[in-house]
VEXDREN-2710 file (C-alpha; in Angstrom, 1 decimal):
% VEXDREN-2710
k/r/px/py/pz
1/MET/197.5/18.5/21.2
2/GLY/201.1/17.3/21.9
3/ILE/200.4/16.4/25.5
4/ALA/201.5/13.0/26.7
5/ARG/200.2/12.5/30.2
6/ALA/196.7/12.6/31.6
7/ASP/197.7/14.5/34.8
8/GLU/198.6/17.5/32.6
9/ILE/195.1/17.6/31.2
10/ILE/192.6/16.7/34.3
11/GLY/191.2/19.5/36.0
12/CYS/192.4/22.0/33.6
13/PRO/189.8/24.5/31.8
14/MET/189.3/23.8/28.1
15/SER/190.1/27.4/27.4
16/ASP/193.8/26.1/28.2
17/PHE/193.9/24.2/25.0
18/PHE/191.2/26.0/22.8
19/ALA/190.7/29.4/21.9
20/PRO/188.0/30.8/21.8
21/TRP/186.2/28.6/24.4
22/PRO/182.7/29.7/25.2
23/ALA/181.8/30.2/28.9
24/VAL/178.1/28.6/28.2
25/ILE/177.2/26.0/26.1
26/ARG/177.2/26.5/22.4
27/LEU/175.6/23.8/20.3
28/GLY/176.7/23.2/16.6
29/THR/179.8/23.4/14.7
30/ARG/182.4/26.1/14.9
31/THR/186.2/26.6/14.4
32/ALA/189.1/27.8/16.8
33/THR/192.8/27.5/17.4
34/GLY/194.1/24.7/19.2
35/ARG/197.0/25.4/21.3
36/ARG/199.7/22.9/21.5
37/HIS/202.1/22.5/24.2
38/GLY/205.6/23.2/22.6
39/ALA/204.4/23.2/18.8
40/PRO/202.9/25.5/16.2
41/HIS/199.1/26.2/16.9
42/VAL/196.6/24.2/14.7
43/GLU/193.1/25.3/13.3
44/ILE/190.4/23.2/15.3
45/GLU/186.8/22.4/14.2
46/ILE/184.5/21.8/17.2
47/THR/181.0/20.3/17.0
48/CYS/179.1/20.0/20.3
49/LEU/176.0/17.8/20.6
50/PRO/173.6/16.8/23.4
51/VAL/174.1/13.4/24.5
52/ILE/171.4/11.6/27.2
53/VAL/173.4/9.2/29.5
54/GLU/170.8/7.5/32.1
55/GLY/168.0/9.9/31.6
56/ARG/170.4/13.0/32.2
57/ILE/171.6/15.8/29.6
58/PHE/175.3/16.0/28.9
59/TYR/177.2/17.9/26.3
60/GLN/179.8/16.2/24.1
61/SER/182.3/18.1/22.0
62/VAL/184.0/16.4/18.7
63/VAL/187.5/18.3/18.3
64/ARG/188.9/17.6/14.6
65/ASP/192.3/19.1/13.6
66/ILE/191.5/20.7/10.1
67/THR/194.9/22.4/9.7
68/GLU/195.7/20.2/6.6
69/ILE/192.2/21.1/5.0
70/LYS/192.6/24.7/5.7
71/ASN/196.2/24.5/4.2
72/TRP/195.0/23.0/0.8
73/GLU/191.9/25.4/0.8
74/GLY/194.3/28.2/0.8
75/LYS/196.5/26.3/-2.1
76/LEU/193.5/25.7/-4.2
77/ILE/192.5/29.3/-4.1
78/GLN/196.1/30.4/-4.8
79/THR/196.0/28.0/-8.0
80/GLU/192.7/29.5/-9.2
81/ARG/194.0/33.0/-9.0
82/LEU/197.0/31.8/-11.1
83/THR/195.0/30.4/-13.6
84/ALA/192.8/33.9/-13.6
85/MET/196.2/35.9/-13.8
86/GLY/197.5/33.9/-16.8
87/LYS/194.4/34.3/-18.8
88/MET/194.3/37.8/-17.9
89/ALA/198.1/38.2/-18.9
90/GLY/197.4/36.7/-22.4
91/GLU/194.5/39.1/-23.3
92/ILE/196.6/41.8/-22.3
93/ALA/199.7/40.6/-24.5
94/HIS/197.1/40.2/-27.4
95/GLU/196.0/43.6/-27.2
96/LEU/199.6/45.1/-27.0
97/ASN/200.9/43.2/-30.0
98/ASN/199.0/44.8/-32.8
99/PRO/199.7/48.2/-31.7
100/LEU/203.6/47.2/-31.2
101/GLY/203.6/45.7/-34.7
102/GLY/202.5/48.9/-36.2
103/ILE/204.9/51.0/-34.3
104/LEU/207.8/48.9/-35.4
105/LEU/206.3/48.8/-39.0
106/TYR/206.4/52.6/-39.2
107/ALA/209.5/53.1/-37.5
108/ASN/211.3/51.1/-39.9
109/LEU/209.9/52.8/-43.1
110/VAL/210.8/56.2/-41.6
111/ARG/214.4/54.7/-40.6
112/GLU/215.1/53.7/-44.3
113/GLU/214.4/57.7/-45.2
114/ILE/217.0/59.1/-42.8
115/PRO/220.7/59.1/-43.2
116/GLU/223.0/57.1/-40.9
117/GLY/225.1/59.2/-38.3
118/THR/222.2/61.6/-37.7
119/ASP/220.6/62.2/-34.1
120/ALA/217.0/61.4/-35.7
121/ARG/218.4/58.0/-37.2
122/ALA/219.7/57.3/-33.5
123/ASN/216.7/58.1/-31.8
124/LEU/214.9/55.7/-34.4
125/GLU/216.9/53.1/-33.7
126/LYS/216.2/53.2/-29.8
127/ILE/212.4/53.4/-30.9
128/VAL/212.9/50.1/-32.8
129/LYS/214.8/48.5/-30.0
130/LEU/212.6/49.3/-27.3
131/ALA/209.5/48.3/-29.2
132/THR/211.2/45.0/-30.1
133/ARG/211.9/44.7/-26.3
134/CYS/208.1/45.4/-25.7
135/ARG/207.2/42.8/-28.3
136/ILE/209.2/39.9/-26.4
137/ILE/207.9/40.8/-23.2
138/ALA/204.3/40.6/-24.7
139/LYS/205.2/37.4/-26.0
140/GLY/206.5/36.0/-22.7
141/LEU/202.9/37.3/-21.2
142/LEU/201.2/35.4/-23.9
143/ASN/203.3/32.3/-23.3
144/PHE/202.5/32.8/-19.6
145/GLY/198.8/32.8/-20.4
146/ARG/198.7/29.7/-22.9
147/PHE/198.1/26.3/-21.8
148/PRO/201.2/24.0/-22.4
149/GLN/200.6/21.7/-25.4
150/ASN/203.6/19.6/-25.0
151/THR/204.6/20.1/-28.5
152/TYR/208.4/19.1/-29.0
153/SER/210.6/20.6/-31.6
154/PRO/214.4/21.5/-31.6
155/VAL/215.1/24.2/-29.1
156/ASP/218.2/26.5/-29.0
157/VAL/218.9/26.5/-25.5
158/ASN/221.6/29.3/-25.5
159/ARG/219.2/31.3/-27.8
160/THR/216.6/30.9/-25.3
161/ILE/218.8/32.2/-22.5
162/MET/219.7/35.3/-24.4
163/GLU/215.7/35.9/-24.9
164/MET/214.7/35.3/-21.5
165/PHE/217.5/37.4/-20.0
166/SER/216.5/40.2/-22.2
167/LEU/213.2/40.2/-20.4
168/VAL/214.5/41.0/-17.1
169/GLU/217.8/42.7/-17.6
170/ASP/216.3/45.9/-17.3
171/HIS/214.7/44.9/-13.7
172/LYS/216.0/46.5/-10.4
173/PHE/217.5/43.1/-9.4
174/PHE/219.9/42.8/-12.5
175/LYS/220.9/46.6/-13.5
176/ASN/223.7/46.5/-11.0
177/LEU/224.6/42.7/-11.0
178/GLU/227.7/41.3/-12.8
179/VAL/226.4/38.7/-15.2
180/ARG/228.8/36.4/-16.8
181/MET/227.7/34.2/-19.5
182/GLN/229.5/31.1/-20.9
183/LEU/227.5/29.4/-23.2
184/ASN/228.8/26.7/-25.7
185/GLU/228.6/27.8/-29.0
186/HIS/228.5/24.2/-30.2
187/LEU/225.6/23.3/-28.0
188/PRO/223.3/21.1/-29.9
189/HIS/219.7/21.9/-29.9
190/ILE/217.5/19.9/-27.4
191/MET/213.9/18.1/-28.6
192/GLY/211.5/19.7/-26.0
193/ASP/208.7/22.2/-25.6
194/LYS/210.1/25.7/-26.2
195/VAL/207.5/27.5/-24.0
196/GLN/208.2/25.2/-21.1
197/ILE/212.2/25.5/-21.5
198/GLU/211.8/29.2/-21.4
199/GLN/209.8/29.1/-18.3
200/VAL/212.4/26.9/-16.5
201/VAL/215.4/29.5/-17.7
202/LEU/213.4/32.6/-16.6
203/ASN/212.6/31.0/-13.4
204/LEU/216.2/30.1/-12.2
205/ILE/217.4/33.4/-13.9
206/GLY/214.6/35.3/-11.9
207/ASN/215.2/33.2/-8.5
208/ALA/218.8/34.4/-8.9
209/GLY/218.4/37.8/-9.2
210/GLU/215.9/38.2/-6.4
211/ALA/218.3/36.2/-4.2
212/MET/221.1/38.7/-4.5
213/ASN/218.5/41.9/-4.1
214/GLY/220.6/43.8/-6.8
215/LYS/224.0/42.9/-5.8
216/GLY/226.5/40.5/-6.6
217/ARG/227.5/38.0/-9.5
218/LEU/225.3/35.9/-11.8
219/ASP/226.8/33.1/-13.6
220/ILE/224.9/31.4/-16.5
221/LEU/226.8/28.5/-18.2
222/THR/225.7/26.2/-20.7
223/ASP/228.0/22.8/-21.9
224/ILE/228.0/19.4/-23.5
225/VAL/227.9/16.8/-20.7
226/ASP/228.4/14.0/-23.4
227/GLU/226.7/12.9/-27.0
228/LYS/223.2/12.5/-25.3
229/LYS/223.2/15.4/-22.8
230/ILE/223.6/19.2/-22.0
231/LEU/223.9/21.3/-19.0
232/LEU/222.6/24.5/-17.9
233/LYS/223.9/25.9/-14.9
234/VAL/222.7/29.3/-13.0
235/ALA/224.8/30.3/-10.1
236/ASP/224.4/33.2/-7.8
237/THR/226.3/35.1/-5.0
238/GLY/223.0/35.5/-3.1
239/ALA/221.9/34.6/0.5
240/GLY/222.0/30.9/-0.1
241/MET/220.1/28.2/1.7
242/GLY/220.3/25.8/4.7
243/LYS/219.6/22.2/4.3
244/GLU/216.1/22.4/5.6
245/VAL/215.1/24.8/3.1
246/MET/217.1/22.7/0.3
247/ASP/215.2/19.7/1.3
248/ARG/211.8/21.5/0.6
249/ILE/212.4/24.0/-2.5
250/PHE/210.7/21.6/-4.9
251/GLU/207.5/21.4/-2.8
252/PRO/204.5/23.2/-4.5
253/PHE/203.6/26.4/-2.5
254/PHE/206.6/26.2/-0.3
255/THR/208.6/29.7/-0.4
256/THR/210.5/31.8/2.0
257/LYS/209.6/35.0/0.5
258/LYS/207.4/37.5/2.3
259/PRO/203.5/37.2/1.5
260/GLY/202.8/38.8/-1.6
261/ARG/206.4/38.3/-3.2
262/GLY/205.8/34.7/-4.3
263/THR/203.6/31.7/-4.8
264/GLY/206.0/29.0/-4.1
265/LEU/205.2/27.6/-7.4
266/GLY/208.2/28.8/-9.7
267/LEU/210.7/25.8/-8.6
268/SER/208.2/23.1/-8.5
269/ILE/207.0/23.9/-11.9
270/THR/210.5/24.1/-13.0
271/HIS/211.2/20.8/-11.3
272/GLY/208.2/19.1/-13.2
273/ILE/209.2/20.8/-16.5
274/VAL/212.9/19.0/-16.2
275/GLN/211.2/15.7/-15.1
276/ARG/208.8/15.9/-18.1
277/HIS/211.8/16.2/-20.6
278/GLY/213.6/13.4/-19.0
279/GLY/215.9/15.6/-17.2
280/LYS/217.4/16.1/-13.8
281/ILE/217.9/19.3/-11.7
282/LYS/219.8/19.7/-8.7
283/VAL/221.0/22.7/-6.3
284/GLU/224.0/23.1/-4.3
285/SER/223.9/26.2/-1.4
286/ILE/225.8/27.6/1.1
287/PRO/224.2/29.9/3.7
288/GLY/225.6/33.4/2.8
289/GLU/227.4/32.4/-0.3
290/GLY/224.7/31.5/-3.0
291/SER/223.3/28.8/-4.6
292/VAL/224.2/26.7/-7.9
293/PHE/221.4/25.0/-10.0
294/ASP/222.4/22.3/-12.4
295/VAL/219.8/21.4/-15.0
296/ILE/220.5/18.3/-17.1
297/LEU/218.4/17.6/-20.2
298/PRO/218.8/14.7/-23.0
299/VAL/219.5/16.0/-26.3
300/ALA/216.9/13.6/-27.7
END
């Protein structure tokens, strides 16, 4: 309980340390909150059983700290919910894909019959563009719901960046941002799992957008480190992070976002994907000035 000296305990009522502590004896097991001195409260399990000592009945309470167990139970529930969400997202995307394909097919057929320069042609161009965007979003949902197969093939990182940014550019976080892309046109393809690389890019761009809350500058850069490595850099001018947060950002379920705004899995998944591809990820951040994520990936 964070108490160092016996004289701080002796003579004190149990309710000083545990809440609720019953006024009468209650046999069995129950949970309570432990009031630690100068530290966060802990989850407590109390088991009360009778004990006979020299013919007299006493009651012994065994107290166990179950805070970590409770935390992991919550994390397991979160994981189960994410799995269910992934399955549902895949099913929804599959249902959307077929009608979107039909819309694109007939829109393109009609477009061929309408002369260029007319309002009707311009409107059809918008329909094709928006339907194509919807198909890209549906593809992203399908990838989210699909179990990773670890199938490695050549991946064009520049093209992946453009495709993933097109998914989010109309979101409120990105509409008023200044976005600067410096993509090295000579960047070699890397050998990797395309779905997983897409997830890395989407997570980094999404986090940057949220950190700026719709105001600031987003820089996305790719470059050649040497013959064997490439660099992906994502920089924002958001709130930034202190050292304590930076030391933990790749931990599973760690998040500074409000409840319901994030699971704390995005950066830990990103870190895992980069490591599985033989790469490295590092972050530099200054509170109030923004953050820079550097991802170095091997070409082969």
